[in-house]
C-alpha positions, 0 to 999 in steps of 0.5 A: 589394660583392657577391662573384663568382667569374666575374670578379676585378676586384681582381686585374685592377686590381692586374695593370694597375697592376703592368704599369705599374710594371714598364714604368716600372721597365724604362724606368729600368733601360734609362736607367741602363744605357745612360746615355741617357734617349732611346733610341728615338723613343717616348722623346721624338720631338722630343728624338730629332730634335733630338739626332740633328741635334746628333750629326751636327753633333758628328761634323762638328765633330770631323772639321773639327777634324782637317781643320784640324790636318792643314791646319796640317801641310800649311802647316808643311811648305811653310813649312819648305821655304821657310825652307830656300830663303831660307837658300840665297838668303841664302848666294847673296847673300853670294857675289854680294857677294863677286864684286862686289869686283872689286878682289880677285877673279880669274877663278878666284875668280869661277868658284868663286863662280858654281859654288856659286851654280849649285849653290844654284839647282839645290837651290832647283829641287829643293826646289820640285819635290820638296816634298810632303805625301803625294802632293801637291806643294806648291811646284812650282806645281801647288798655285797659280795656273798658266797657259799661252799659245797663242802661242809668243811669249808666256810665262806667268810668274805670277799672283796670288790676285787673278787669276780663272781663265779665258782672256784675249786678249793684245794688244800695242799697243806692242812693247818696244824696247831702247835702240839707236843707230848710229854717225853715220858708217861705218867703211870702213877701219882706225882711223887713230888710237887712240880712246877710246869711252865707253859708259855710263861705261865707257872702251873704248880702240880701238887704231889699225889696228882694222877695223870688225869688230875694233872691234865685238869690242872693244866687246863685251869690255865688254858685262858692264860696259856692258850694251851689245852692238855689231854691224853695222848691218843697214842698212849692214854698215860702220856699227857699231850699239849696242843694250842687252841689256835692254829698256824704259825702264830700258835706256839708252845714253850713248856718246861718242868722243874723236875726231870722226866721219868721217875718210874712214871711219877712225874709229869713227863715233860722234863727239865729241858724246854720244848718249843713247837709252833703250828703250821699255816694252811696252804692251798689254792682257790680256783687254781689261783694262789692263796695265802694261808693264816691259821686255818683261813685261806685267802685268795691273792690272785686271779678272779678269786682274789679276796675270797676268804675261807675257813677250813674246819678242824678234822673230826678225827684229830683236833690238832689239824684241819681237813685237807692236805696230802691225799685229800686236797679237794675241798669242793667249790665255793660260789661267789655272787655279787649283789652290789647296789647298782645306781643309774646316774647317767641319762643314757644306757649303761651309765651306772655305778655300783658299790658292794656293802659287805655284811657287818654282822659280828661273825664277819668282823675281826676275822683272821686276826693273827695270834688270837684265840677268837675267830671273829667278833661273835666269839669274844669273851672277857671273863679272863685277862688273857681273853680280854687281851685277845678281845682287844685284838678282835675289836681293833680289827673290827673297828678298822673294818668298819672305819674302812667301809665308812671311808669307802662309802664316803668316797663313793658319795663324795667323789662319785655321786655328788660330783656326778650330780654336779656335772649332771646339773651343768650338763642339764643347764647347757642342754636346756640352753641349746634346746631353747636356741633351737625351739623357743620363740624369740619374742622380740623378733616374732612380735616384729613379724606379727606386727608386720603380718598384721599390717599386711593383712589389714592392707590386703583386706582393704586392697581386696575390697577395692579390687572387688569394686573395680567391676563397677567401673564397667557398669558405668560404661554400659550406662 
């Protein structure tokens, strides 16, 4: 091999290898100090792409777990309030049972029970209006299915999770009717003799000498027991008409007198033959779909409007019937809006769940109870034994509704939220492990690489020094 001074190839070779070793050493130092074997795109382009996607997924999973835990807190807040409402209903039920014990209670006792029940109902309304998580109210209906009617004669009562949001036309094809009957004969004078009138199993004594107006007043003294209201027949003011305060097929009147009708207008006119009549349930459609009528409440049973419950008003011109029916079927529209609580419980777009919490205000509890003089919990009254019996029916219905709602919330919490959170934690663990395999430094391997690179740098430095000294050999030849 020739010797030359212009180019020191050996030194260049040693410098090249030293640079490579130094680069590997620096890479090992970076990996050991950062804990990652992929610190930039050049370290592994494909690995970086996969790793960054997994990092985004990991961040989303952690946020979704937090969301799910917050959702559990929301549900528990609502369920805790419902538990208190349930306790109030149980207490009110005990008071209603006490009031039904007519053989013991006097008016003062009944009034005291009614005052306590009224206070419980007020508290239920207060809980419904004030229960909230942060600024979001949970039990006033703003977190559930709400609705409104365009016709003043139609009142939206409730909807269910089966109801689709939208606007639906309301058609009343058959008006609801109360049970109604008029005396067979007019009473133009005072009663010639005492008379016992039996209405729905309750005996009412009509003393001799009572005028027709006094007979009406006497019958109405027993309305709480009979569920029947007496009034002048619109067609003939001297004839007494009976009608039920309740509407529909559960409303009935059975009336008979111990005195035959007639007598030159000196009897009540109901006669000694029993007259039995029943009311008529409302019928119609909601949004063109089938609806079931009970009393004057119309409930959607099919299609998008399934679950919508509406109450139709009594006709202002005739207290025995509601609005609607032949010639007046259209009752405007009802608009249903879903304000269900929506929770993002997944790491990706669209991975949400929702739950609607209907209003638990007293006006929406215990509605549509068959054979009952009260339309909701808000109307209950225990100032008579008969009213106390009806109150029990309303409260039992309200307890069922609250219990069912608590069950729905419990199932949502346990089966949807908590199960999802457990699955998210498992997915997070496996995703972090996969990202670790791609990106984390294998310290055992990297320390070995570091040691090897360190030795090569030291050797390369020594060799480069020796290569730079080779030119001195030429100078010895020149001497």
